Structures are given as structure tokens and as C-alpha cells.
C-alpha positions as CSV (number, residue, x, y, z in Angstrom):
1,M,-33.4,15.8,-1.2
2,I,-31.7,18.0,1.4
3,N,-34.2,19.0,4.2
4,K,-34.3,22.8,4.2
5,K,-34.5,22.7,8.0
6,D,-31.1,21.1,8.3
7,T,-28.3,23.3,9.4
8,I,-25.5,24.2,7.0
9,E,-23.2,22.1,9.1
10,S,-25.3,19.0,8.8
11,Q,-25.8,19.6,5.1
12,L,-22.0,19.7,4.6
13,N,-21.5,16.6,6.6
14,W,-24.1,14.8,4.6
15,L,-22.4,15.8,1.3
16,D,-19.0,14.8,2.7
17,N,-20.3,11.4,3.6
18,I,-21.6,10.9,0.1
19,K,-18.3,12.0,-1.4
20,A,-16.3,9.7,0.8
21,E,-18.6,6.8,-0.1
22,N,-18.2,7.6,-3.8
23,V,-14.4,7.6,-3.4
24,R,-14.6,4.2,-1.6
25,M,-16.7,2.6,-4.2
26,T,-14.6,4.0,-7.1
27,N,-11.5,2.5,-5.4
28,L,-13.1,-0.8,-4.9
29,V,-14.2,-1.0,-8.5
30,N,-10.7,-0.1,-9.7
31,D,-9.2,-2.7,-7.4
32,L,-11.6,-5.4,-8.7
33,L,-10.8,-4.5,-12.3
34,F,-7.1,-4.7,-11.6
35,I,-7.5,-8.3,-10.2
36,A,-9.8,-9.4,-13.0
37,R,-7.3,-8.2,-15.6
38,S,-4.5,-10.0,-13.7
39,D,-6.5,-13.2,-13.5
40,S,-7.1,-13.2,-17.3
41,N,-3.6,-12.2,-18.2
42,E,-4.7,-9.0,-19.8
43,T,-2.4,-6.6,-17.9
44,Q,0.4,-5.1,-19.9
45,L,3.4,-3.7,-18.0
46,E,5.1,-0.6,-19.3
47,M,8.7,-1.5,-18.5
48,S,11.5,1.0,-18.2
49,N,14.6,1.8,-16.1
50,F,13.6,4.3,-13.4
51,P,15.1,5.7,-10.2
52,L,13.5,3.6,-7.5
53,D,15.0,5.8,-4.8
54,I,13.1,8.8,-6.1
55,V,9.8,6.8,-6.2
56,C,10.3,5.8,-2.5
57,K,11.1,9.4,-1.6
58,E,8.1,10.8,-3.5
59,T,5.8,8.2,-1.8
60,A,7.1,9.4,1.7
61,I,6.4,13.0,0.7
62,S,2.9,12.3,-0.5
63,F,2.0,10.9,3.0
64,K,3.7,13.6,5.0
65,L,0.7,15.8,5.4
66,L,-1.6,12.9,6.4
67,C,1.0,11.7,8.9
68,E,1.4,15.1,10.4
69,G,-2.4,15.4,10.9
70,R,-2.3,12.1,12.8
71,N,0.9,12.9,14.8
72,I,2.8,10.1,13.1
73,D,6.4,10.5,12.0
74,I,7.3,9.2,8.5
75,L,11.0,8.3,8.2
76,E,13.3,7.4,5.3
77,D,16.3,5.1,5.0
78,I,16.7,5.2,1.3
79,Q,19.9,4.4,-0.6
80,S,20.6,6.9,-3.3
81,N,21.0,6.2,-7.1
82,V,19.1,3.0,-7.1
83,N,17.8,2.3,-10.6
84,F,15.4,-0.5,-11.4
85,Y,14.0,-2.1,-14.5
86,G,10.3,-2.6,-14.2
87,S,6.9,-0.9,-14.2
88,E,7.3,2.4,-12.4
89,A,3.6,2.9,-12.0
90,R,3.1,-0.5,-10.6
91,I,6.0,-0.3,-8.1
92,K,4.8,3.1,-6.9
93,Q,1.3,1.6,-6.4
94,L,2.9,-1.3,-4.4
95,I,4.8,1.1,-2.1
96,T,1.7,3.3,-1.7
97,I,-0.5,0.4,-0.7
98,L,2.0,-0.7,2.0
99,T,2.5,2.9,3.3
100,D,-1.2,3.5,3.3
101,N,-1.8,0.4,5.4
102,A,0.9,1.5,7.8
103,V,-0.7,4.9,8.3
104,K,-4.2,3.3,8.9
105,Y,-2.9,1.0,11.7
106,T,-0.4,3.2,13.4
107,P,-1.6,5.2,16.4
108,S,-0.8,8.8,17.2
109,G,2.8,9.2,18.4
110,G,4.1,6.2,16.3
111,H,6.2,6.2,13.2
112,I,6.5,4.7,9.7
113,K,9.6,4.0,7.8
114,I,10.4,3.4,4.2
115,S,13.7,1.7,3.5
116,L,15.5,0.8,0.3
117,R,18.7,-1.1,-0.3
118,R,20.4,-2.5,-3.4
119,T,22.5,-5.6,-3.4
120,D,24.4,-7.2,-6.3
121,T,21.3,-9.1,-7.4
122,N,18.2,-7.5,-5.8
123,V,16.6,-4.4,-4.6
124,E,15.1,-4.6,-1.1
125,V,12.2,-2.3,0.0
126,V,10.9,-2.4,3.6
127,V,7.9,-0.6,4.9
128,S,7.7,-0.8,8.6
129,D,5.5,0.8,11.3
130,T,4.9,0.8,15.0
131,G,1.3,0.0,14.7
132,V,-1.1,-2.5,16.2
133,G,0.7,-5.5,14.6
134,I,-0.6,-8.7,13.1
135,P,-0.9,-12.0,15.0
136,K,1.4,-14.8,13.6
137,E,-1.5,-17.1,12.7
138,H,-2.8,-14.5,10.2
139,H,0.5,-13.9,8.4
140,H,-0.1,-16.6,5.7
141,K,-3.6,-15.3,5.0
142,I,-3.2,-11.5,4.8
143,F,-2.4,-11.5,1.1
144,D,-5.6,-13.4,0.3
145,R,-8.4,-11.4,-1.4
146,F,-10.9,-9.8,1.0
147,Y,-9.1,-11.3,4.0
148,R,-9.4,-9.1,7.2
149,V,-7.5,-9.7,10.4
150,D,-10.1,-7.8,12.3
151,S,-13.3,-7.0,10.3
152,S,-14.4,-4.2,12.6
153,R,-11.0,-2.5,12.5
154,S,-10.8,-2.8,8.7
155,S,-14.3,-1.3,8.3
156,E,-13.3,1.7,10.4
157,S,-10.2,2.3,8.3
158,G,-12.2,2.1,5.1
159,G,-10.1,-0.8,3.7
160,S,-11.5,-3.1,1.0
161,G,-9.4,-6.2,1.9
162,L,-7.8,-6.1,-1.5
163,G,-4.7,-3.9,-1.0
164,L,-2.3,-6.6,0.1
165,S,-3.5,-9.1,-2.6
166,I,-2.8,-6.4,-5.2
167,A,0.6,-5.8,-3.7
168,K,1.4,-9.5,-4.0
169,I,0.3,-9.5,-7.7
170,I,2.6,-6.6,-8.4
171,V,5.5,-8.3,-6.7
172,K,4.8,-11.5,-8.6
173,E,4.7,-9.6,-11.9
174,H,8.3,-8.6,-11.2
175,H,9.4,-12.1,-10.2
176,G,9.9,-10.9,-6.6
177,H,8.9,-11.9,-3.1
178,I,6.9,-10.2,-0.3
179,N,6.9,-11.2,3.3
180,V,5.8,-9.9,6.7
181,N,7.2,-9.9,10.2
182,S,4.7,-8.7,12.8
183,A,3.3,-9.3,16.2
184,P,0.5,-7.6,18.2
185,G,1.7,-4.4,19.9
186,Q,5.1,-4.6,18.0
187,G,4.2,-3.1,14.7
188,S,4.7,-4.7,11.2
189,H,7.6,-5.0,8.7
190,F,6.8,-5.8,5.1
191,Y,9.8,-6.9,3.1
192,I,9.9,-6.8,-0.7
193,T,12.7,-8.3,-2.7
194,L,12.8,-7.7,-6.5
195,P,15.5,-9.1,-8.8
196,L,17.7,-6.8,-10.7
197,K,18.7,-6.9,-14.4
198,R,16.0,-9.2,-15.5
199,K,13.6,-8.5,-18.4
200,V,10.2,-9.0,-16.8
201,L,7.7,-11.1,-18.8
202,R,4.3,-11.9,-17.4
203,E,4.1,-15.6,-16.5
204,K,1.4,-17.5,-18.4
């Protein structure tokens, strides 16, 4: 029960904290369900041809207000008219996860960049930032479930430790590759390579 002697401000803060915790727990449950379905081969991808360049641009727009509030520039280097055959919802989730991570770990005055290029055989998406960076010894572990480079930093940002593992699952579903290039104080670059013109079937 809310103490009647509390001020209106403290009551609102109390309710905001409950709401934030509810959102965090809901996201965690959804992430765990996603991974469980993937492990049991129960996920079904809705495949279609879609404009990947538009998905990248829409993702950048969706983070614009948040970035402005944190004094972070969000930049685009997106090739036009890039169509891709895959799960539009999954690919949008993938780019959102990487962009969200970039925002969490980029300080005020920094910038984030979403890039897209098409080659003869692949599409290449890069999400880069000027954030705190990741030591090289952690690069091969960051896609593991619940792995945290810095547990205190992750707790402050509200991360569950599942985002990058989900990103890796989505890339694997599309027979692609994801890699990172990062160093402390030098930001991070996440590289996604996805093959073109291939009917995607989930690997058993």
C-alpha cells in the first residue's frame, strides 16, 4: 500500500519503478521463450522479400528521440533499394538489439552508425558506436547466453545478457555470420553478413 504521508513525487517515482521492473521482467520472459523455441526447433520464420534499407532507416528513426535525449548522434550510411529474402520481423529485431546495445554503452557526445551495403552475393549490415568498447579477450564470449563483460555496467543499463545471443540465433537462422571488432575506449563495430537469393530453411 502507498503510505498516505508520502509526497506525490515519491508516489510517482514508486509507481515508475514498478512499471520499469514490470517491463524488464516481461522482456526477460519473452527473450527466454524465444531461446527455448529456438532450442526445440519450434520457431517458424515468415519469409518474404522486403526492403532491408527501409528497415534499417526505420530502426534509426525509432532511436532518434532516445539518442537526442542522451546527446548521441545516430548516423546512417544505407544503400538504397536493397531487397532481402528473409524474416522481416527477425531482421528488424536483430538490428534493434545491436542499436539498443550501442545506445546503452555510448556516452554523451558520441555517435552511433547504421550501415548497409549489398554485394553480388551478400548484404552487409554494420552497427558501430563510439562507446566504451569491449576487451578482445571477451569477443568470443559476448554471444553466449547471460554473459556480461561487466556485470555492474550491465545491471545499470538494464540488460538481461540475452540480446547478443538472440542476435546470433537470428543470424544463424538466415545462414549468415556476425562478428565484432572492438577495444576499450575505441567503440564497437558489429558486422552482419547475410547471403542473398537463398531460400532459408531452419537447420535441424
